[in-house]
NUSEDREN-471730 format. One record per residue (C-alpha): residue number from 1; residue in three letters; x negated, y negated, z negated. Coordinates in Angstrom, 2 decimals. Last residue first. Layout:
% NUSEDREN-471730
<NUM; "ALA"; <X; Y; Z>> ...
//
This chain:
% NUSEDREN-471730
<434; "SER"; <-38.08; -65.38; -86.35>> <433; "LEU"; <-39.61; -68.36; -88.09>> <432; "ARG"; <-38.46; -67.83; -91.63>> <431; "HIS"; <-37.05; -69.69; -94.56>> <430; "LYS"; <-36.15; -67.29; -97.32>> <429; "LEU"; <-34.39; -69.05; -100.19>> <428; "PRO"; <-35.54; -69.52; -103.78>> <427; "PRO"; <-39.18; -69.52; -102.64>> <426; "ARG"; <-41.40; -66.54; -103.47>> <425; "ILE"; <-43.10; -65.21; -106.59>> <424; "CYS"; <-42.21; -68.30; -108.57>> <423; "VAL"; <-43.74; -71.10; -110.64>> <422; "LEU"; <-41.33; -74.07; -110.55>> <421; "PRO"; <-43.09; -77.37; -111.10>> <420; "LYS"; <-41.08; -78.63; -112.88>> <419; "GLU"; <-39.48; -75.39; -114.12>> <418; "ASN"; <-39.74; -76.52; -117.78>> <417; "THR"; <-43.50; -76.53; -117.11>> <416; "ILE"; <-44.47; -74.45; -120.15>> <415; "GLU"; <-41.32; -72.34; -120.06>> <414; "ASN"; <-41.90; -71.87; -116.33>> <413; "LEU"; <-45.32; -70.40; -117.15>> <412; "TYR"; <-43.75; -67.76; -119.42>> <411; "GLN"; <-41.16; -66.88; -116.77>> <410; "CYS"; <-43.85; -66.51; -114.10>> <409; "GLN"; <-45.74; -64.04; -116.28>> <408; "LYS"; <-44.93; -60.86; -114.34>> <407; "SER"; <-46.25; -62.21; -111.04>> <406; "VAL"; <-49.54; -63.20; -112.66>> <405; "TYR"; <-50.01; -59.75; -114.20>> <404; "LYS"; <-49.84; -58.09; -110.79>> <403; "CYS"; <-52.56; -60.38; -109.39>> <402; "CYS"; <-51.37; -62.18; -106.28>> <401; "GLY"; <-48.66; -60.98; -103.89>> <400; "GLY"; <-46.29; -63.82; -104.74>> <399; "VAL"; <-47.85; -66.86; -106.40>> <398; "CYS"; <-45.74; -69.72; -105.00>> <397; "ILE"; <-46.12; -73.03; -106.87>> <396; "MET"; <-43.17; -75.45; -106.71>> <395; "GLU"; <-42.25; -79.09; -107.38>> <394; "LEU"; <-45.50; -81.06; -107.51>> <393; "ALA"; <-44.75; -84.80; -107.29>> <392; "MET"; <-45.11; -85.44; -110.99>> <391; "SER"; <-42.95; -86.99; -113.69>> <390; "PRO"; <-43.21; -87.79; -117.39>> <389; "SER"; <-40.92; -90.66; -118.46>> <388; "ASN"; <-42.33; -94.18; -118.46>> <387; "GLY"; <-44.71; -96.23; -120.60>> <386; "ARG"; <-47.58; -96.28; -118.12>> <385; "SER"; <-50.16; -94.93; -120.58>> <384; "ILE"; <-47.67; -92.45; -122.01>> <383; "SER"; <-46.61; -91.25; -118.55>> <382; "ARG"; <-50.25; -90.85; -117.52>> <381; "THR"; <-51.04; -88.71; -120.55>> <380; "GLN"; <-47.98; -86.49; -120.09>> <379; "CYS"; <-48.73; -85.89; -116.40>> <378; "THR"; <-52.37; -85.09; -117.14>> <377; "GLN"; <-51.32; -82.57; -119.79>> <376; "MET"; <-48.87; -80.95; -117.39>> <375; "ILE"; <-51.58; -80.75; -114.70>> <374; "ARG"; <-53.99; -79.16; -117.17>> <373; "GLU"; <-51.49; -76.67; -118.58>> <372; "VAL"; <-50.61; -75.46; -115.08>> <371; "PHE"; <-54.26; -75.11; -114.03>> <370; "ARG"; <-55.21; -73.38; -117.28>> <369; "ARG"; <-52.32; -70.92; -116.84>> <368; "LEU"; <-53.25; -70.25; -113.21>> <367; "LEU"; <-56.87; -69.53; -114.13>> <366; "ASP"; <-55.87; -67.28; -117.05>> <365; "PHE"; <-53.37; -65.38; -114.91>> <364; "HIS"; <-55.75; -64.39; -112.14>> <363; "LEU"; <-55.85; -65.93; -108.67>> <362; "TRP"; <-58.62; -64.05; -106.81>> <361; "GLN"; <-56.08; -61.80; -105.12>> <360; "CYS"; <-54.65; -64.74; -103.19>> <359; "GLY"; <-51.69; -63.10; -101.42>> <358; "GLN"; <-49.39; -66.08; -101.85>> <357; "LEU"; <-51.01; -69.30; -103.07>> <356; "ASP"; <-48.48; -71.79; -101.67>> <355; "LEU"; <-48.47; -75.26; -103.23>> <354; "ILE"; <-45.39; -77.41; -102.61>> <353; "GLN"; <-45.06; -81.08; -103.62>> <352; "LEU"; <-48.54; -82.57; -103.12>> <351; "SER"; <-48.47; -86.38; -103.19>> <350; "PRO"; <-51.49; -86.73; -105.52>> <349; "LEU"; <-53.70; -84.56; -103.28>> <348; "ILE"; <-57.27; -84.88; -104.57>> <347; "ASP"; <-56.33; -85.37; -108.24>> <346; "LEU"; <-53.58; -82.82; -107.68>> <345; "LEU"; <-56.20; -80.16; -106.94>> <344; "THR"; <-57.45; -80.50; -110.48>> <343; "GLY"; <-60.25; -82.29; -112.30>> <342; "THR"; <-61.47; -81.54; -115.80>> <341; "GLY"; <-63.37; -84.07; -117.95>> <340; "ASN"; <-60.43; -84.91; -120.21>> <339; "MET"; <-59.31; -87.63; -117.75>> <338; "VAL"; <-61.44; -87.93; -114.66>> <337; "ASN"; <-64.97; -89.24; -114.10>> <336; "PRO"; <-66.67; -86.43; -116.04>> <335; "ASP"; <-65.51; -83.88; -113.45>> <334; "GLU"; <-65.59; -80.14; -114.14>> <333; "TRP"; <-63.53; -78.18; -111.66>> <332; "LEU"; <-60.10; -76.68; -111.31>> <331; "LEU"; <-57.94; -75.63; -108.32>> <330; "ILE"; <-60.58; -76.01; -105.60>> <329; "GLN"; <-63.42; -74.64; -107.72>> <328; "GLN"; <-61.32; -71.62; -108.66>> <327; "GLY"; <-60.59; -70.81; -105.04>> <326; "THR"; <-64.22; -71.20; -103.98>> <325; "VAL"; <-65.53; -68.72; -106.52>> <324; "SER"; <-62.79; -66.07; -106.75>> <323; "ASN"; <-62.17; -66.16; -103.00>> <322; "LEU"; <-60.67; -68.41; -100.30>> <321; "SER"; <-57.52; -67.56; -98.32>> <320; "ARG"; <-54.69; -65.03; -98.27>> <319; "ALA"; <-52.12; -67.85; -98.40>> <318; "LEU"; <-53.70; -71.27; -98.89>> <317; "SER"; <-50.53; -73.21; -98.08>> <316; "LEU"; <-50.24; -76.95; -98.64>> <315; "HIS"; <-47.08; -79.07; -98.49>> <314; "THR"; <-47.10; -82.80; -99.38>> <313; "LEU"; <-50.35; -83.76; -97.66>> <312; "LYS"; <-50.86; -87.51; -97.32>> <311; "SER"; <-54.41; -87.35; -98.75>> <310; "CYS"; <-55.66; -85.38; -95.76>> <309; "LYS"; <-59.16; -86.95; -95.77>> <308; "ARG"; <-59.55; -85.78; -99.37>> <307; "LEU"; <-58.61; -82.25; -98.33>> <306; "PHE"; <-61.33; -82.23; -95.66>> <305; "GLN"; <-63.91; -83.54; -98.11>> <304; "ASP"; <-63.06; -80.72; -100.54>> <303; "PHE"; <-63.47; -78.20; -97.71>> <302; "GLN"; <-66.87; -79.68; -97.00>> <301; "GLN"; <-67.94; -79.46; -100.66>> <300; "VAL"; <-66.57; -75.95; -101.18>> <299; "ASP"; <-68.83; -74.46; -98.52>> <298; "ASP"; <-68.33; -70.70; -98.95>> <297; "THR"; <-65.38; -70.66; -96.62>> <296; "TYR"; <-62.50; -68.32; -95.92>> <295; "PHE"; <-59.18; -68.83; -94.19>> <294; "ASN"; <-56.74; -65.98; -93.61>> <293; "ARG"; <-53.88; -68.51; -93.68>> <292; "LEU"; <-54.21; -72.27; -93.86>> <291; "GLU"; <-50.76; -73.84; -93.64>> <290; "ILE"; <-50.63; -77.61; -93.29>> <289; "ARG"; <-47.89; -80.10; -94.04>> <288; "GLU"; <-48.21; -83.89; -94.20>> <287; "LEU"; <-51.06; -84.38; -91.75>> <286; "ASN"; <-51.57; -88.05; -90.97>> <285; "ASN"; <-55.31; -87.95; -91.59>> <284; "CYS"; <-56.43; -88.25; -88.00>> <283; "GLU"; <-56.88; -92.00; -88.28>> <282; "GLU"; <-54.80; -94.55; -86.45>> <281; "SER"; <-55.97; -97.79; -84.88>> <280; "THR"; <-58.73; -96.07; -82.93>> <279; "SER"; <-56.46; -94.65; -80.23>> <278; "ILE"; <-58.45; -93.68; -77.18>> <277; "THR"; <-56.29; -94.05; -74.08>> <276; "ASN"; <-55.94; -90.74; -72.29>> <275; "TYR"; <-52.67; -91.92; -70.73>> <274; "SER"; <-52.02; -95.65; -71.08>> <273; "THR"; <-51.78; -96.18; -67.34>> <272; "ASP"; <-48.66; -94.02; -67.15>> <271; "GLU"; <-47.88; -93.29; -63.51>> <270; "GLU"; <-50.54; -90.58; -63.27>> <269; "HIS"; <-49.45; -89.19; -66.64>> <268; "GLN"; <-45.85; -88.85; -65.48>> <267; "LEU"; <-47.00; -87.10; -62.35>> <266; "SER"; <-48.99; -84.61; -64.45>> <265; "LEU"; <-45.98; -83.97; -66.74>> <264; "ALA"; <-43.76; -83.41; -63.73>> <263; "GLU"; <-46.25; -80.84; -62.44>> <262; "TRP"; <-46.36; -79.16; -65.88>> <261; "SER"; <-42.61; -78.60; -65.65>> <260; "GLU"; <-39.31; -79.51; -67.33>> <259; "VAL"; <-40.49; -82.33; -69.54>> <258; "MET"; <-38.92; -82.95; -72.94>> <257; "GLU"; <-38.64; -86.34; -74.62>> <256; "THR"; <-38.75; -86.34; -78.43>> <255; "HIS"; <-42.36; -87.48; -78.65>> <254; "ASN"; <-41.64; -90.67; -76.78>> <253; "ASN"; <-43.75; -93.15; -78.76>> <252; "GLN"; <-46.47; -90.76; -79.85>> <251; "ALA"; <-46.56; -88.76; -76.63>> <250; "SER"; <-46.66; -91.97; -74.60>> <249; "ILE"; <-49.55; -93.18; -76.70>> <248; "SER"; <-51.46; -90.01; -75.83>> <247; "ALA"; <-53.89; -89.05; -78.48>> <246; "LYS"; <-57.65; -88.99; -78.59>> <245; "SER"; <-59.30; -89.24; -81.94>> <244; "GLY"; <-62.79; -90.61; -81.55>> <243; "PHE"; <-63.31; -91.49; -85.18>> <242; "PRO"; <-61.10; -90.32; -88.06>> <241; "ASP"; <-62.77; -86.88; -88.28>> <240; "ALA"; <-60.05; -84.52; -89.55>> <239; "MET"; <-60.82; -81.84; -86.96>> <238; "SER"; <-64.55; -82.11; -87.68>> <237; "LEU"; <-63.79; -81.39; -91.36>> <236; "LEU"; <-61.66; -78.40; -90.48>> <235; "GLY"; <-64.36; -76.99; -88.22>> <234; "THR"; <-66.98; -77.39; -90.91>> <233; "ALA"; <-64.65; -75.73; -93.42>> <232; "THR"; <-64.63; -72.65; -91.25>> <231; "LEU"; <-62.13; -70.86; -88.98>> <230; "HIS"; <-63.76; -67.77; -87.60>> <229; "ASN"; <-65.18; -66.65; -84.25>> <228; "GLY"; <-68.13; -69.04; -84.30>> <227; "ASN"; <-70.70; -66.28; -84.85>> <226; "ASP"; <-73.38; -68.66; -86.01>> <225; "SER"; <-71.67; -69.17; -89.36>> <224; "ASP"; <-71.96; -65.48; -90.19>> <223; "ILE"; <-69.43; -65.06; -92.96>> <222; "GLU"; <-70.76; -64.37; -96.44>> <221; "GLU"; <-69.33; -61.56; -98.49>> <220; "GLU"; <-66.85; -61.92; -101.31>> <219; "LEU"; <-65.35; -58.47; -100.58>> <218; "GLU"; <-61.85; -59.99; -100.66>> <217; "CYS"; <-63.01; -62.95; -98.56>> <216; "ILE"; <-64.61; -60.58; -96.06>> <215; "GLN"; <-61.23; -58.89; -95.70>> <214; "TYR"; <-59.58; -62.29; -95.32>> <213; "ALA"; <-62.07; -63.34; -92.66>> <212; "ASP"; <-61.49; -60.09; -90.78>> <211; "ASP"; <-57.79; -60.94; -90.64>> <210; "SER"; <-58.69; -63.87; -88.40>> <209; "GLY"; <-57.44; -67.36; -89.01>> <208; "ASN"; <-53.91; -68.75; -88.96>> <207; "LEU"; <-53.98; -72.53; -88.73>> <206; "VAL"; <-50.46; -73.98; -88.89>> <205; "LEU"; <-49.99; -77.73; -88.48>> <204; "ARG"; <-47.42; -80.38; -89.34>> <203; "HIS"; <-47.85; -84.16; -89.00>> <202; "VAL"; <-49.48; -84.35; -85.56>> <201; "HIS"; <-49.38; -87.90; -84.11>> <200; "SER"; <-53.00; -88.68; -85.07>> <199; "HIS"; <-54.37; -85.80; -83.08>> <198; "ARG"; <-57.33; -83.61; -84.00>> <197; "GLY"; <-55.32; -80.61; -85.07>> <196; "LEU"; <-54.63; -78.48; -82.03>> <195; "ILE"; <-57.82; -78.79; -80.03>> <194; "TYR"; <-60.06; -79.02; -83.09>> <193; "ALA"; <-58.41; -75.96; -84.66>> <192; "ILE"; <-58.81; -74.17; -81.32>> <191; "LYS"; <-62.53; -74.84; -81.37>> <190; "ASP"; <-63.01; -74.00; -85.06>> <189; "ASP"; <-61.38; -70.56; -84.72>> <188; "ILE"; <-57.74; -69.46; -84.69>> <187; "GLU"; <-57.15; -65.74; -84.94>> <186; "ARG"; <-53.49; -66.11; -83.97>> <185; "CYS"; <-51.59; -68.87; -82.17>> <184; "LEU"; <-47.79; -68.97; -82.47>> <183; "SER"; <-47.54; -71.44; -85.36>> <182; "SER"; <-50.12; -73.69; -83.67>> <181; "LEU"; <-47.98; -73.94; -80.53>> <180; "PHE"; <-44.94; -75.00; -82.55>> <179; "TYR"; <-47.02; -77.63; -84.36>> <178; "ILE"; <-48.25; -78.93; -81.01>> <177; "SER"; <-44.68; -79.07; -79.75>> <176; "GLU"; <-43.53; -80.97; -82.86>> <175; "GLY"; <-46.37; -83.49; -82.48>> <174; "SER"; <-45.42; -84.15; -78.89>> <173; "LEU"; <-47.55; -82.91; -76.06>> <172; "ALA"; <-49.97; -85.10; -74.12>> <171; "ALA"; <-52.71; -84.39; -76.67>> <170; "ILE"; <-52.65; -80.73; -75.55>> <169; "THR"; <-54.16; -81.76; -72.23>> <168; "ASP"; <-56.87; -83.93; -73.79>> <167; "HIS"; <-57.85; -81.16; -76.19>> <166; "MET"; <-57.79; -78.55; -73.44>> <165; "TYR"; <-60.13; -80.66; -71.33>> <164; "GLU"; <-62.36; -81.35; -74.32>> <163; "VAL"; <-62.70; -77.67; -75.26>> <162; "GLY"; <-63.49; -76.25; -71.84>> <161; "CYS"; <-61.36; -75.03; -68.93>> <160; "ALA"; <-62.23; -71.32; -68.69>> <159; "ALA"; <-63.28; -70.52; -72.25>> <158; "VAL"; <-60.50; -72.72; -73.69>> <157; "TYR"; <-57.93; -71.11; -71.39>> <156; "GLU"; <-59.07; -67.63; -72.45>> <155; "LYS"; <-58.85; -68.62; -76.11>> <154; "MET"; <-55.27; -69.83; -75.70>> <153; "VAL"; <-54.13; -66.64; -74.02>> <152; "PRO"; <-51.54; -65.55; -76.64>> <151; "ALA"; <-50.36; -69.15; -77.22>> <150; "LEU"; <-49.87; -70.19; -73.57>> <149; "ALA"; <-46.80; -68.06; -72.79>> <148; "ARG"; <-44.93; -69.24; -75.87>> <147; "ILE"; <-45.94; -72.83; -75.04>> <146; "SER"; <-44.63; -72.45; -71.48>> <145; "MET"; <-41.27; -71.19; -72.79>> <144; "LYS"; <-41.13; -74.16; -75.16>> <143; "GLU"; <-41.77; -76.59; -72.30>> <142; "LEU"; <-39.27; -74.87; -70.04>> <141; "SER"; <-36.53; -75.33; -72.59>> <140; "ASN"; <-35.25; -72.30; -74.47>> <139; "ASP"; <-35.05; -73.93; -77.91>> <138; "LYS"; <-33.84; -71.24; -80.30>> <137; "ASN"; <-37.48; -70.54; -81.18>> <136; "LEU"; <-37.73; -73.93; -82.81>> <135; "ASN"; <-35.50; -72.88; -85.65>> <134; "GLU"; <-34.14; -75.42; -88.05>> <133; "THR"; <-31.06; -74.19; -89.90>> <132; "SER"; <-32.45; -74.22; -93.42>> <131; "GLU"; <-30.07; -72.69; -95.94>> <130; "ILE"; <-28.45; -75.05; -98.43>> <129; "GLY"; <-28.19; -73.49; -101.88>> <128; "ALA"; <-28.91; -76.69; -103.81>> <127; "LEU"; <-32.25; -75.28; -104.92>> <126; "ALA"; <-33.07; -74.59; -101.27>> <125; "ALA"; <-32.08; -78.12; -100.27>> <124; "ARG"; <-34.45; -79.46; -102.91>> <123; "HIS"; <-37.25; -77.20; -101.73>> <122; "ASP"; <-36.97; -78.01; -98.04>> <121; "TYR"; <-39.05; -75.53; -96.02>> <120; "ASP"; <-39.53; -76.36; -92.35>> <119; "MET"; <-43.34; -76.15; -92.19>> <118; "LEU"; <-43.70; -73.74; -95.10>> <117; "TRP"; <-42.40; -70.74; -93.18>> <116; "GLY"; <-45.13; -71.10; -90.53>> <115; "VAL"; <-46.41; -67.53; -90.68>> <114; "ASN"; <-43.76; -65.29; -92.14>> <113; "MET"; <-42.92; -64.98; -95.82>> <112; "THR"; <-41.22; -61.60; -96.19>> <111; "GLU"; <-44.48; -59.72; -95.58>> <110; "ILE"; <-46.32; -61.03; -98.61>> <109; "GLU"; <-43.60; -60.35; -101.15>> <108; "SER"; <-42.81; -57.07; -99.39>> <107; "LYS"; <-46.31; -55.77; -99.99>> <106; "VAL"; <-46.25; -56.80; -103.63>> <105; "SER"; <-42.89; -55.10; -104.08>> <104; "GLN"; <-44.03; -51.97; -102.24>> <103; "ALA"; <-47.10; -51.76; -104.45>> <102; "GLU"; <-44.94; -52.34; -107.53>> <101; "ASN"; <-42.45; -49.70; -106.40>> <100; "ALA"; <-45.23; -47.21; -105.73>> <99; "ARG"; <-46.78; -47.93; -109.11>> <98; "GLU"; <-43.40; -47.43; -110.79>> <97; "MET"; <-42.78; -44.20; -108.90>> <96; "ASN"; <-46.17; -42.88; -109.90>> <95; "ALA"; <-45.54; -43.86; -113.50>> <94; "SER"; <-42.10; -42.22; -113.44>> <93; "SER"; <-43.55; -39.04; -111.92>> <92; "ILE"; <-46.25; -38.97; -114.57>> <91; "SER"; <-43.76; -39.69; -117.35>> <90; "THR"; <-41.40; -36.94; -116.18>> <89; "THR"; <-44.18; -34.39; -115.92>> <88; "ARG"; <-45.46; -35.30; -119.37>> <87; "ARG"; <-41.97; -35.23; -120.85>> <86; "PHE"; <-41.30; -31.78; -119.38>> <85; "SER"; <-44.62; -30.41; -120.59>> <84; "VAL"; <-44.02; -31.79; -124.07>> <83; "ASP"; <-40.50; -30.30; -124.13>> <82; "ARG"; <-41.75; -26.87; -123.01>> <81; "GLN"; <-44.51; -26.95; -125.59>> <80; "ARG"; <-41.95; -27.82; -128.28>> <79; "ASP"; <-39.61; -25.02; -127.21>> <78; "GLU"; <-42.46; -22.51; -127.20>> <77; "LEU"; <-43.50; -23.57; -130.70>> <76; "ILE"; <-39.93; -23.24; -131.99>> <75; "ARG"; <-39.70; -19.75; -130.49>> <74; "GLU"; <-42.99; -18.73; -132.04>> <73; "ARG"; <-41.89; -20.06; -135.44>> <72; "LEU"; <-38.61; -18.13; -135.25>> <71; "LEU"; <-40.41; -14.91; -134.35>> <70; "GLY"; <-42.72; -15.40; -137.32>> <69; "ARG"; <-39.78; -16.04; -139.65>> <68; "LEU"; <-38.08; -12.89; -138.44>> <67; "GLN"; <-41.26; -10.91; -139.03>> <66; "ASN"; <-41.52; -12.36; -142.53>> <65; "VAL"; <-37.97; -11.19; -143.25>> <64; "ASN"; <-38.89; -7.59; -142.45>> <63; "VAL"; <-36.05; -5.63; -140.88>> <62; "GLU"; <-35.08; -2.08; -141.99>> <61; "ILE"; <-32.58; -0.45; -139.69>> <60; "ARG"; <-30.16; 1.97; -141.37>> <59; "PRO"; <-28.89; 4.95; -139.42>> <58; "ARG"; <-25.07; 5.39; -139.68>> <57; "SER"; <-24.05; 8.55; -141.61>> <56; "LEU"; <-22.26; 11.41; -139.78>> <55; "ILE"; <-19.25; 12.82; -141.70>> <54; "PRO"; <-18.26; 16.46; -141.04>> <53; "VAL"; <-14.48; 16.95; -141.31>> <52; "SER"; <-13.50; 19.68; -143.97>> <51; "SER"; <-10.20; 18.08; -144.96>> <50; "ASP"; <-8.28; 19.37; -142.00>> <49; "HIS"; <-4.72; 18.00; -142.22>> <48; "PRO"; <-5.41; 15.31; -139.62>> <47; "SER"; <-6.39; 18.05; -137.21>> <46; "THR"; <-9.70; 17.79; -135.66>> <45; "ILE"; <-11.20; 16.08; -132.65>> <44; "THR"; <-14.92; 16.46; -132.81>> <43; "SER"; <-16.89; 13.30; -132.20>> <42; "SER"; <-17.01; 12.69; -135.92>> <41; "PRO"; <-16.51; 9.15; -137.16>> <40; "ARG"; <-19.55; 7.17; -138.10>> <39; "SER"; <-20.17; 6.60; -141.75>> <38; "ARG"; <-19.68; 3.88; -144.32>> <37; "ARG"; <-16.37; 2.38; -143.14>> <36; "SER"; <-15.02; 5.82; -142.22>> <35; "THR"; <-15.28; 7.02; -145.86>> <34; "SER"; <-12.64; 4.59; -147.20>> <33; "ASN"; <-10.23; 5.26; -144.32>> <32; "HIS"; <-10.42; 9.03; -144.79>> <31; "GLN"; <-9.81; 8.84; -148.54>> <30; "SER"; <-6.77; 6.62; -148.05>> <29; "ALA"; <-5.38; 8.94; -145.36>> <28; "HIS"; <-5.82; 12.04; -147.60>> <27; "GLN"; <-4.14; 10.31; -150.52>> <26; "SER"; <-1.21; 9.26; -148.34>> <25; "ILE"; <-0.77; 12.75; -146.90>> <24; "GLU"; <-0.78; 14.35; -150.40>> <23; "THR"; <1.87; 11.89; -151.60>> <22; "TYR"; <4.03; 12.59; -148.54>> <21; "PHE"; <3.91; 16.35; -149.24>> <20; "GLU"; <4.68; 15.97; -152.94>> <19; "SER"; <7.74; 13.85; -152.17>> <18; "ARG"; <9.07; 16.45; -149.67>> <17; "LYS"; <8.59; 19.23; -152.16>> <16; "LEU"; <10.48; 17.29; -154.84>> <15; "LYS"; <13.36; 16.49; -152.52>> <14; "SER"; <14.03; 20.17; -151.97>> <13; "GLY"; <13.52; 22.95; -149.48>> <12; "PHE"; <11.92; 20.70; -147.00>> <11; "LEU"; <13.26; 20.12; -143.51>> <10; "GLY"; <15.32; 17.17; -144.63>> <9; "SER"; <15.65; 16.96; -148.42>> <8; "GLN"; <18.69; 14.62; -148.36>> <7; "LYS"; <21.62; 17.12; -147.75>> <6; "GLY"; <24.94; 15.29; -147.68>> <5; "LYS"; <27.12; 13.97; -150.56>> <4; "LYS"; <30.86; 14.62; -149.97>> <3; "ARG"; <32.98; 11.45; -149.99>> <2; "GLY"; <35.66; 11.30; -152.72>> <1; "MET"; <39.23; 12.20; -152.31>> 
//
């Protein structure tokens, strides 16, 4: 028996009616979907079989292309102005920061080198990386303690006891003790310079003048010579006078011995018949290292004579000293008696090894360049005439705290000198008197 075929028309009366109904639904759905893309749908909920649905058209917005271009140009202009303003603000802040860093750098270059640093500085040991271990302040002997107490009231002692008495008393000290006393004294004038420096057994000396002299030096004004409160070239020249130099022979021969009290020193002098003996066999030109700080003079001739009397100098510091007139005449001057008609400081001090010009605002790059080129030219000429390799005693020139352009051109100057002498802002290692 075969299987009976069931009813396939569903709820419709026949298959044909069902097919017509589905076709009508499909057409209505297609028409609705095509019209909904161009118009908004009605907010009224209607039956899907209702063909009379109102269609709301979407409002069209007309936009001018020129207006869009104008808006775009305005936006681009605003962005450019904002970028320019940002760059200007950044550049100003960067420039201010750079100037502040340069000012701080210049300030630190001067402050890091304490008074008396040149006295114990060994350039060759510094290049080899050997730190200086000498420090007189570590000595806590009674003599050093007395010197520390005397230095701040040195002027009061001179006013009370007199210049010659203080000179004769200081002459009993060793050369190292006198140097230590000079490194502690401040605002030294001609009298104290005479008391400390006019001794044949002193090889190192620090003369730190008044800060007022440096300010006057910067303004290039003339110091009142009658005032007597400043260190002058006249005082330096009288200090280096080779005649009448009083020095204790016992201090020269036994300069390493320490005394424990001033009373013991007086008893020792009473027993020593050679005390206060005038030594005329030695001149007062045995200085090997001298630091002149805050020193100003308008008498170049007398200062030149003083340097010529100190021909044994190997270390010279002119930190914060002289001005644009006197400083230039000390470094370079016209001299028909020397080679090429231009004399230099090395013609006066042929044994000079270290030259310190820190804080000298008058030292501009052109002057320093001419000085370096001149000493190199002189060295080459002398080596050719003598038939040997070029060599000079000068090993280092310190220019820290000078003109800003000078500090930036140290590398260029070192290419000229081949780092002999070495032109630097500060020494390779920091040697300080703490």
